[in-house]
C-alpha positions in Angstrom: 5.0 26.5 12.9 1.5 25.3 12.1 1.2 22.9 9.2 -1.9 23.3 7.5 -3.6 20.5 5.5 -3.3 20.6 1.9 -6.6 21.9 0.1 -9.0 19.4 -1.3 -8.2 20.3 -4.8 -4.5 19.8 -4.2 -5.1 16.4 -2.3 -7.2 15.3 -5.6 -4.5 16.5 -8.0 -1.9 14.4 -6.1 -4.0 11.5 -5.7 -4.8 11.7 -9.5 -1.0 11.6 -10.1 -0.3 8.8 -7.7 -3.2 6.6 -9.2 -1.6 7.1 -12.8 1.9 6.3 -11.3 0.5 3.1 -9.7 -1.3 2.1 -13.1 2.1 2.7 -15.0 3.9 0.3 -12.2 1.3 -2.4 -12.4 3.3 -4.9 -14.4 6.3 -4.5 -11.8 4.0 -4.8 -8.7 2.0 -7.6 -10.3 5.7 -9.5 -10.7 6.2 -8.8 -7.1 2.9 -10.2 -6.1 3.4 -13.2 -8.3 6.7 -13.7 -6.6 5.5 -13.8 -3.4 2.8 -16.5 -4.4 5.4 -18.5 -6.0 7.6 -18.3 -2.9 5.1 -20.8 -1.4 5.4 -23.4 -4.1 9.1 -22.8 -5.4 11.1 -20.7 -3.0 14.3 -21.0 -4.9 12.6 -19.7 -8.1 11.1 -16.8 -6.1 14.6 -15.7 -4.9 15.8 -15.9 -8.2 13.1 -13.7 -9.5 13.3 -11.3 -6.8 17.2 -10.8 -7.7 15.9 -10.0 -11.0 13.4 -7.6 -10.0 16.1 -5.9 -7.7 18.8 -5.6 -10.6 15.9 -4.1 -13.0 15.1 -1.5 -10.2 18.8 -0.7 -9.8 19.3 -0.5 -13.5 16.1 1.8 -14.2 16.5 3.8 -11.3 15.0 7.4 -12.1 16.4 10.7 -11.0 14.7 10.4 -7.5 17.0 7.7 -6.4 20.0 8.9 -8.1 19.6 12.4 -6.6 19.5 11.0 -3.0 23.0 11.7 -1.6 23.4 8.3 0.0 22.2 6.6 -3.1 25.8 5.5 -4.2 26.3 3.9 -0.8 22.9 2.0 -1.0 23.4 1.1 -4.6 26.8 -0.5 -3.8 25.6 -2.3 -0.8 22.3 -3.7 -2.6 24.4 -4.7 -5.7 26.8 -6.4 -3.5 24.1 -8.3 -1.7 22.1 -9.2 -5.0 25.2 -10.4 -6.8 25.8 -12.9 -3.8 22.1 -14.0 -4.2 21.6 -13.6 -0.3 18.2 -12.1 0.5 18.9 -12.0 4.0 18.2 -9.5 7.0 20.9 -7.2 5.7 19.2 -6.8 2.3 16.0 -6.0 4.2 17.9 -3.5 6.5 19.4 -1.8 3.3 16.0 -1.4 1.6 14.4 -0.2 4.6 17.1 2.4 5.2 16.9 3.4 1.5 13.0 3.7 1.6 13.1 5.9 4.6 15.9 8.1 3.3 14.2 8.3 -0.1 10.8 9.3 1.6 12.2 11.9 3.9 14.7 13.6 1.5 13.4 13.1 -2.0 9.7 12.4 -2.2 8.3 14.4 0.6 10.3 17.6 -0.4 9.1 17.2 -3.9 5.5 16.7 -3.0 5.6 20.0 -1.0 7.2 21.7 -3.8 4.5 20.3 -6.1 1.7 21.1 -4.0 2.8 24.7 -3.9 2.8 24.8 -7.6 6.6 25.5 -7.8 8.4 24.6 -10.9 7.9 20.9 -10.6 6.2 19.1 -13.4 3.7 16.1 -12.6 5.8 13.9 -14.7 8.6 14.4 -12.2 6.6 13.6 -9.3 5.2 10.5 -11.0 9.0 9.5 -11.9 9.9 9.8 -8.1 6.8 8.0 -7.0 7.6 5.4 -9.3 11.0 4.6 -7.4 9.0 4.8 -4.3 6.5 2.1 -5.3 9.3 -0.2 -6.6 11.5 0.2 -3.4 8.3 -0.8 -1.5 7.3 -3.7 -3.7 10.8 -5.2 -3.3 10.8 -4.8 0.4 7.5 -6.5 0.7 8.7 -9.4 -1.4 11.9 -9.9 0.5 10.0 -9.6 3.7 7.7 -12.2 2.7 10.3 -14.6 1.3 12.0 -14.2 4.9 8.8 -15.6 6.3 8.4 -18.5 4.0 12.0 -19.4 4.7 11.3 -19.5 8.3 8.4 -21.9 7.7 10.2 -24.0 5.2 
């Protein structure tokens, strides 16, 4: 099967939607950036904030995450790790697995549907993209914390 690139108009439509979602997620992404900066000065406080950001993400998960068939398993594991306060390699592994599954099973099919103009509203894609941005933001923070931890 040959895959054709989406038309420029479709790519522009999708790009505009992603830009809008990124702008709406700016406060969360800014907190992630601030937490990485804080990690260099106050590692413990940065860890506490990362736990809060993770809890917030789990609490506010949109339908994209909750529709993922493995979500309950990931959610339980993440909740357990977060409650213990341990932002270790297991936490990173779970987030990476969640991100991979989410992109493969939820976001990619939704984008294909959206580009084919099939019964998917822009607001639905934006909500799905919000979840992807939050997962990615958390993963970046935790990976950075692990690097700082190894230096400290």
